Each structure stands twice: as C-alpha cells, then as structure tokens.
Backbone bond lengths (Angstrom), bond angles and torsions (degrees), N, CA, C in turn:
res aa  C-N    CA-C-N  psi(-1)  N-CA   C-N-CA  omega(-1)  CA-C   N-CA-C  phi
1 M - - - 1.448 - - 1.529 108.58 -
2 N 1.290 115.79 133.14 1.461 120.74 176.40 1.515 109.31 -77.94
3 S 1.324 116.15 144.99 1.461 119.40 174.57 1.515 108.73 -128.28
4 V 1.292 115.60 152.62 1.456 121.92 -174.65 1.518 108.68 -126.62
5 G 1.312 117.25 134.84 1.452 121.16 175.15 1.513 110.75 -88.32
6 I 1.307 116.41 146.61 1.463 121.63 175.38 1.512 106.33 -113.47
7 R 1.316 115.53 133.46 1.464 118.56 179.63 1.514 111.06 -51.30
8 N 1.304 114.74 140.50 1.466 122.57 -176.05 1.527 111.42 -50.26
9 G 1.318 115.31 120.86 1.460 120.98 175.65 1.515 115.23 86.08
10 R 1.309 118.37 -12.35 1.466 120.12 -174.25 1.534 112.31 -68.03
11 L 1.323 117.29 -43.01 1.460 119.44 -179.40 1.525 110.44 -62.65
12 E 1.317 116.39 -44.11 1.469 119.52 178.65 1.529 110.28 -61.71
13 Q 1.317 116.84 -41.94 1.464 121.19 179.25 1.532 110.52 -60.59
14 L 1.334 116.98 -46.95 1.464 120.62 179.44 1.528 110.90 -62.69
15 R 1.323 116.13 -43.16 1.466 120.62 -179.92 1.519 110.68 -60.58
16 R 1.323 116.15 -45.87 1.471 119.98 -178.88 1.530 111.60 -66.78
17 E 1.343 117.00 -39.54 1.467 120.87 178.34 1.522 111.18 -60.93
18 K 1.320 115.95 -32.93 1.456 121.16 -179.90 1.535 111.49 -84.65
19 G 1.338 116.87 -5.20 1.458 121.49 177.95 1.520 113.73 74.19
20 L 1.331 116.65 28.74 1.461 121.38 -178.27 1.524 111.16 -102.47
21 S 1.314 115.96 141.27 1.458 120.56 168.89 1.533 107.16 -80.70
22 R 1.319 116.38 169.36 1.465 119.07 175.04 1.524 110.51 -61.36
23 R 1.314 116.27 -40.21 1.470 120.91 178.71 1.530 110.74 -62.16
24 A 1.329 117.12 -42.72 1.469 120.71 -179.87 1.526 111.10 -66.75
25 L 1.327 117.05 -39.15 1.460 119.63 177.49 1.523 110.22 -65.28
26 A 1.324 117.43 -41.88 1.467 120.69 176.79 1.532 109.95 -59.86
27 A 1.323 117.43 -40.23 1.466 121.13 178.79 1.525 110.93 -64.12
28 Q 1.334 116.63 -41.31 1.470 120.72 177.17 1.529 110.97 -62.36
29 L 1.319 116.40 -40.74 1.464 120.54 177.25 1.528 110.30 -63.98
30 Q 1.316 116.80 -42.05 1.462 121.00 179.61 1.525 111.47 -62.60
31 L 1.325 117.00 -37.27 1.467 120.76 176.96 1.527 111.53 -62.80
32 R 1.325 116.06 -22.77 1.468 121.78 179.26 1.530 112.01 -99.84
33 G 1.329 115.82 15.25 1.453 120.74 174.45 1.511 116.26 85.41
34 V 1.329 117.41 12.14 1.470 121.69 179.34 1.527 107.92 -105.26
35 D 1.324 116.05 112.28 1.465 121.48 -173.74 1.535 110.80 -85.94
36 V 1.327 115.82 88.75 1.465 121.95 178.61 1.521 108.86 -133.94
37 G 1.315 115.93 158.92 1.455 122.43 175.06 1.513 109.99 -114.32
38 Q 1.323 116.05 -177.82 1.465 119.80 -177.94 1.521 111.81 -66.21
39 G 1.337 118.26 -25.94 1.466 121.03 176.92 1.519 111.83 -65.81
40 V 1.326 116.05 -38.56 1.474 119.86 177.17 1.527 109.46 -66.87
41 V 1.320 116.79 -41.41 1.470 120.20 177.57 1.530 109.64 -58.40
42 A 1.322 117.50 -42.98 1.468 121.27 178.91 1.531 110.51 -61.74
43 R 1.324 117.66 -41.77 1.474 120.53 179.67 1.527 111.52 -69.34
44 L 1.324 117.09 -34.48 1.468 120.08 175.25 1.525 110.11 -65.21
45 E 1.323 116.07 -43.15 1.472 120.48 -179.56 1.523 111.94 -63.82
46 S 1.317 116.84 -37.91 1.468 120.36 -176.85 1.524 112.96 -81.06
47 G 1.333 116.38 -11.95 1.459 120.04 -177.45 1.516 112.62 86.05
48 E 1.324 117.00 2.40 1.459 122.15 179.05 1.530 110.70 -67.58
49 R 1.326 115.81 -24.94 1.466 121.83 -178.90 1.517 108.32 -136.08
50 K 1.325 116.23 139.91 1.462 120.76 176.05 1.519 110.11 -91.21
51 C 1.327 115.25 155.51 1.464 121.55 178.83 1.517 110.42 -77.30
52 S 1.317 114.91 139.82 1.460 119.18 168.34 1.528 107.37 -75.15
53 Q 1.297 115.54 168.49 1.460 119.28 178.28 1.526 110.18 -62.27
54 A 1.319 117.54 -41.96 1.468 121.03 179.37 1.534 110.92 -61.55
55 E 1.331 116.39 -41.38 1.467 120.29 177.87 1.521 110.84 -64.63
56 S 1.326 116.44 -41.25 1.466 120.81 179.83 1.518 111.25 -62.78
57 I 1.320 116.60 -42.98 1.466 120.55 179.39 1.530 110.23 -63.88
58 A 1.334 116.85 -43.94 1.466 120.61 179.31 1.528 110.91 -64.61
59 L 1.334 117.32 -43.00 1.469 120.54 178.40 1.524 110.86 -62.66
60 A 1.313 116.84 -40.81 1.466 120.36 178.17 1.525 110.34 -61.13
61 D 1.326 116.43 -40.20 1.464 120.66 178.12 1.526 110.58 -64.14
62 I 1.309 116.33 -43.81 1.473 121.18 -179.49 1.523 111.24 -63.35
63 F 1.340 116.32 -43.05 1.463 120.06 -174.46 1.529 113.73 -98.62
64 G 1.325 117.45 2.33 1.469 120.60 176.35 1.511 112.73 68.50
65 A 1.321 116.63 42.06 1.463 121.34 -177.89 1.524 110.11 -121.55
66 D 1.325 115.95 166.31 1.463 121.99 175.32 1.516 107.90 -91.07
67 W 1.314 118.01 113.83 1.477 121.97 -174.77 1.506 112.41 -68.05
68 Q 1.320 119.28 -16.93 1.461 121.27 -177.10 1.525 112.65 -86.88
69 K 1.316 118.00 -8.61 1.477 120.32 -178.84 1.496 110.69 -90.36
C-alpha cells in the first residue's frame, strides 16, 4: 500500500479552515469509504501516521485539492 505524507500541520489547518472537528472530518472520510475515527485523524495531523492513497484521495475530495500534487 502506498502512503503519503502531509506537511506538518497542513491537515489540521485545512480542517480548521473548513470548520470541521476531528470527528466531523472522520465522518466525511467514512462517507467516502475510508474507515477511520477521530484518533486516526489526530495521528495524521501530528505526522505520527501517513495517509494511505485512499485517504489522500478522500481528503483531496473533501478539501477540493489535487491529491497527486
């Protein structure tokens, strides 16, 4: 499985700009078929865990970004 790093703090910044809690972001990911909870979102934000390709694609959809850049 490919994994993608997110620049330190960027995911949290995007989430906050969109007015989402970690729980709400996890729910949005789940609606897109990515089974994660708010704890995973916290680990992604801290850099403790890298995003899978599926997570990256779903996050790009949520935040209106190109996941390949």
